[in-house]
C-alpha positions as CSV (number, residue, x, y, z in Angstrom):
1,M,-4.7,-4.4,-6.9
2,A,-1.7,-3.0,-5.2
3,L,-1.7,0.7,-4.6
4,L,0.7,3.3,-6.2
5,I,2.0,6.6,-4.9
6,T,2.1,9.2,-7.7
7,D,4.5,12.0,-8.2
8,E,2.0,14.3,-6.5
9,C,3.4,13.0,-3.2
10,I,4.6,15.7,-0.9
11,N,6.7,13.4,1.3
12,C,4.7,14.3,4.4
13,D,5.7,11.0,6.0
14,V,2.2,10.0,7.2
15,C,1.6,6.9,5.0
16,E,4.7,4.9,5.8
17,P,3.9,4.2,9.5
18,E,0.3,3.4,8.7
19,C,1.1,0.4,6.4
20,P,0.6,-2.8,8.3
21,N,2.6,-4.8,5.7
22,D,5.6,-2.5,5.7
23,A,5.0,-2.1,1.9
24,I,5.7,1.7,1.9
25,S,9.3,3.0,1.9
26,M,11.1,6.1,0.8
27,G,12.2,5.9,-2.9
28,E,14.7,8.2,-4.6
29,E,12.4,11.2,-4.6
30,I,9.0,10.1,-3.1
31,Y,7.6,7.3,-1.2
32,I,7.0,4.0,-3.0
33,I,4.8,1.0,-2.5
34,D,6.1,-2.6,-2.9
35,P,3.3,-4.3,-4.9
36,D,4.5,-7.7,-3.5
37,K,3.6,-6.5,0.0
38,C,0.6,-4.3,-0.6
39,T,-2.8,-6.0,0.1
40,Q,-4.8,-2.7,0.2
41,C,-4.9,-3.5,4.0
42,I,-7.1,-6.6,3.3
43,G,-6.7,-8.8,6.4
44,H,-6.0,-5.8,8.6
45,F,-8.5,-3.0,7.9
46,D,-11.6,-2.4,5.9
47,T,-9.9,0.4,3.9
48,P,-6.3,1.2,2.8
49,Q,-4.9,3.1,5.7
50,C,-2.4,5.0,3.5
51,Q,-5.2,6.4,1.4
52,E,-7.1,7.4,4.6
53,V,-4.2,9.5,5.9
54,C,-2.9,11.0,2.6
55,P,-3.5,14.7,2.6
56,V,-3.0,15.1,-1.2
57,D,-4.9,12.0,-2.4
58,C,-2.0,10.7,-4.4
59,I,-2.4,6.9,-3.8
60,P,-4.6,5.3,-6.5
61,L,-4.9,1.7,-7.5
62,D,-1.9,0.5,-9.5
63,P,-3.2,-0.6,-12.9
64,N,-0.1,-2.6,-13.5
65,H,-0.9,-4.9,-10.5
66,I,-4.4,-6.1,-10.9
67,E,-5.6,-8.5,-8.2
68,T,-8.9,-9.6,-6.8
69,D,-9.8,-9.4,-3.1
70,A,-9.3,-13.2,-2.9
71,Q,-5.8,-12.8,-4.3
72,L,-5.0,-10.0,-1.9
73,Q,-6.3,-12.1,1.0
74,T,-4.0,-15.0,-0.1
75,K,-1.1,-12.5,-0.3
76,F,-1.9,-11.3,3.2
77,E,-1.9,-14.8,4.6
78,A,1.4,-15.6,2.9
79,L,3.0,-12.4,4.4
80,Q,1.8,-13.4,7.8
81,L,3.7,-16.7,7.5
82,L,6.9,-14.8,6.8
83,K,6.6,-12.8,10.1
């Protein structure tokens, strides 16, 4: 599953630089995660780095983008080819 930033986000700016896939960017009011780029850090780290640094715990799994670990690994590999 991709991750999702909820409206509890306080725009603290710590999550964006932690994302190895550049999936996090500033939206109209809060940060957003591009589900096409989010791999939950699979391929880079053991845990999602944005969740690790978020001080308000506002980055849950996105129920609208359900993916297995194998699918996330495939997405990671495809993103690496684009770099």
